[in-house]
N, C-alpha and C positions, 0 to 999 in steps of 0.2 A: 177085827176088833169092832165091837158094837159102837155106834156113834156116841152113845151116852157115856162110854168109857174113855173117850178122847178128851184132851184138855180144851177149854174154851178160850179163845183169844179175845182180848179187850184192847181196842186201839183208840187212844186219846188223840184227837186231831185239833191242831190250831193252824193259824195262818202261815207263819213262817218268818224268816229273818235272813239277812245276808250271812254268808259264811265268815266274813271278815269286814271290819269297818274301813274298807278302802273303796276307791271309786270303781275298780274293776269288778269286785264281788257285788257291790251295790248295783252296778249296771246290770249284771246278770240276773240278780234278784228282781229288779224293777222290770226288766224285759219280759221275764216270765209272768210276773204279776199283771202288768199293764197290757199284755197281749191276750189275756183271758177275755173272751167275749162276754162272760158274765160280769166282769168288773167294769169294762168300758164297752158300752153298747153302740158306740158310734160306727158308721159304715167303715169297713176295713180300708176301702180305697182312700178315705180321707184320714183315718186315724193312724194307720201304720207308717205312712211317710212322715207324719208329724212326730210320732213316737220315736222312730229310728233316726230321723233327720234333725230333730230339735231336742226333745225331752231327754233322750238317753245320752245326749252330748252335753247337757247342761245340768240336769238335776242330780245325777249320781254323786258328783263331788260335794255338793251341799248336803245331801242326805248322808253321805259317808261321814262327814264331820259331825253330824248330829248323832249318828250311831257311835262314833268314837267317844263321845261324851258320856254315853251310858253303858259302854261295853263292859262285860264281865271279864276282866283281864285274868282272873284266877282260872277260869274254865275255858277261856277263848270262845265265848258264846255271847250272843245277844241275850238280854234278860228274858225275852219271850221263850227262847229255846231252853235256857237254864231252868226256868220255872216249870215249863211243861214237862221237861225231863224229870224234875223232882216230883211232880205230881204223879207221873207214871211209876217212878221208883217206889214212892210211898204206897201207892195203891197195890203194886205188885207185892210189896212186903206184907201188907195187910192180908192179901189173898193167900200168900204162902203160909202165913201164920195161922190161918183159919179164922181170922177176925171177921172176914166178910161172910163166912158161913155158906159159901157157894161152891165148894168143891175145888177142883183143879182149874185155876184161872191163870192165864199167862197174859201179862200186861205189857204193852209197848206204846210208843207215841210216834206220831208222824206229822209232817207239815205239808200243807197244800202247796206251798211254794218253797223251794230250797230243800235242804236236807234235815233229817231223814225224810225221804219222799214217801208218799202214800203207797207207791208200788213196793218199796222196800218194807214198809210196815205190814202190808197184806201178805206178801211172799214170805217175809221173815216169820210171821206167826204160823203160816202153813208149814214151813220147814221145822217148826217145833211141834208139829203134830196137831195143830188146831184146824179142825174141819168146820167149826162154827166160830164166827167172829162177830162181835158187837163193835160197831164203829160209833164212837161217842164224840161228836163235834163239840168243842168247848165254846160254843156260841149260844148264849142264853136265848137270844132273839134270832128268829129265822130271817135270812136275807138271801136272795138268789146269788149275790156276789160273795157269800161266805159259805153257808150250808150247802146250797145247791151245787156250787162249783166243786166242792169236795165230793159230792155224790157223782157228779159227772166224771171226775178224774178216776174214781174207784171203778166206775163202769168201764172206762177205757182200759184200766188195768185188767179187769176180768175178761174183756174181749180177747186178750192175748194169752189166756190160761186155758189149757186143755182140761185140767181138773180144777174146778172152782169150789171155793168154800161156800157154805151157807152163811148168808149175811143178815144181820139186823142193823138198822140205821136209827140211832136214837133221835127222837124228836126234840125240838127246842124246849127249853125249860123256863121260859120267861115268867110263868105264873106258878111254878111249882112251889109249894109251901116251904120245902127245904131250902130253896134258893132265896126266897124272901127272908126266911129266918136267918140264914147265914149273913145276908147283907145287913139286916137290922142289928144282929149281934156284933158284927165287926164295926159298924158305924157307931154304935153306942160306946164300944171299947175305945175307938180312936178319939171320939169326942171327949171322953173322960180323961184321956192322957194329955190333952192339949193344955197349954198354959194360958189359953184365952177362950172366951165363949163366942163362937161365930154367930153373927146376926142372921146369916143365911147360909144354907148348904146347897150347892149346885150339883145336880146329878147329870153328868155329861156323857152322852152316848155318841158313838161314831155316827157321822152323817151319811146320807145317801142322796144322790140326785133326785129331785122331786119327780121327774118323769118316770123313774123306776117304781115309785109309790103309785103314781097314776096308772101304771100298767097292771097293778094288782099285788105288788110286793107287800106283805103284811108287817114289815119291819117296824114302821112308825107306830102302828097300833099296838104292837107288842111292847115297844119301849114305853109307851104311855101307860100300858097296863102294869108293867113292872114298877114304874114310878108311883102310880096310884096305890098299888098294893104295899109298897114300901112305906109310903106316907101313912097308910092305915095301920101298919104294924108298929110304927113309931108314934102314932097319935099326933102327927103333924098335918099342917095344911100346905097349900101351894106356895104360900109366901115363905115358909120355912124350908121347904125342899123344892127347888126350882129345876125344871127339866130343860135341857138344852142339847144341841148337837154340834160336834166338833169335826175337825179334819176336812173342811171343805176344800175341794180341788177344782181348779179351772173356773170359768165364768158362769157356768150353768147354775140355775137356781137349785139349791139343795134344801132338804127339809129344815125347817125353821122352828124355834129360834136358834141362832148361832151362839155357841158358847162365848166366843169373844165379845159379841155384842151384849150378851147378858151380863157378863162380869163388869164390863165398862159401864153399862147402864146402871148397875147396882151401885158402883162406886160413885157415880155422878149423882145418884139419888141419896147419898149419905151413908151407905153401908161401908163401914170401915174394917170389919172383921168378917172374913169369908173362908169357907172350906169347900173343897171340891172332891167329888168321888166319881168313879167311872164304873157303874154297875154292869155295863154291857161287855166289859173286858174280863176274861177269866184269869188273865195273867198280865202283869205290867209289861209295857213295851214302849216303843218310841213315842206313840201317841199319848200315853199316860205320863211317862216320866219326863220327857222333853217338852212335848206340846203343852200339857196341862201344868206340869211342875215348874216350867221355866217361862215359856212364851205367854201363857194365859196369866200366870202370876205376875209377870212384868207388865202386862196390859192393865191388870187390876191396880197394881201399885202406882203406875203412871197416871191413872185416872183419879187418884185420890185415896185409894185403899191403904190400909196401914198394916194389917195382919192377914196372912194367907196361909192355908194349909192344904196340901194335897194328900188325900188318904190312899194308901196302897190298895190294889185289887185284892180279891180273895186269895189269889196265888195258892201256895201250898200250906196256908195257915190251917189250924185245927178245924175252923169252921168251913174253909174251902174244901178240905179233904173229906170232911163228913158229908158235904153236899155231893161230891163226885161219887163217894161210896153209895149214897142213897140212890142216885141216878142209876148206877151200875146194877144195884140189886133189883130195882124196878124193871129195867130193860132185860135183865137175864132171867126173869121169872119164866119158869117152864123149861128152861135149858139147864139151869144149875139147881 
């Protein structure tokens, strides 16, 4: 069979989530995640004893409680997995209906940590006859600890295959017009639905240790570019849309300003009505639902704030799916 007559695989990739909101499954997930050299770059001789001797004996229980508060009981999944699965199912449906105009496309999804694994994703598409596969990481901004580690894992999978597929790996889309348009559209819609007018909107991105940026990671610059382009699309200035970084871990200096410090500072400066959005996350997860929606909200209210709103990520919304379809069309050019 000619290569052009075989189906094309499209694999959506996200970070991952525990398989259950209990300490055991959370420990397994954290062990895989925090053992990744891309995620924690500390010397192994120092980090691994700390990880297995302290962190994995203390943190899983607390994290499991947080996951339990946001768990999707209907499907038995964490929100990140549910949403990524829905994104893949909707994209697959669009492909099968011919709405994408790309021919025979088989869509699936995989997680860098946990299940379904990247190995299962690649091998599963090959079993369906896909000899060409587009890997589309759902990380708008590149970071070695997200995009690069997915590439590393796929390379590891390929090393074990006698017959390998032809791969394309989609680039980050932090400045893609369709991404900025989707963010602006959803933000306007969410603001119009509120029963109050926020004085300030905070755009919170996941943080990274500063030393990773110092080593050349472009993540911070790409986040700043996204925030600037979003402001321009909305006609706002930096006082209307504030940039910050969340999810700081350990004592090392992380990229600044920290979301917690920003919202507390705004409240103390007299801002009483605040909304927060997470443009760097393609799907809601523990960091957006629990950290922003509860912990950061509580910090703002305790500091004097009165009204707070957390806006959902693009998820599988109409705007979010239009974005993913646009990215897929661009990257499949010449194949489909």
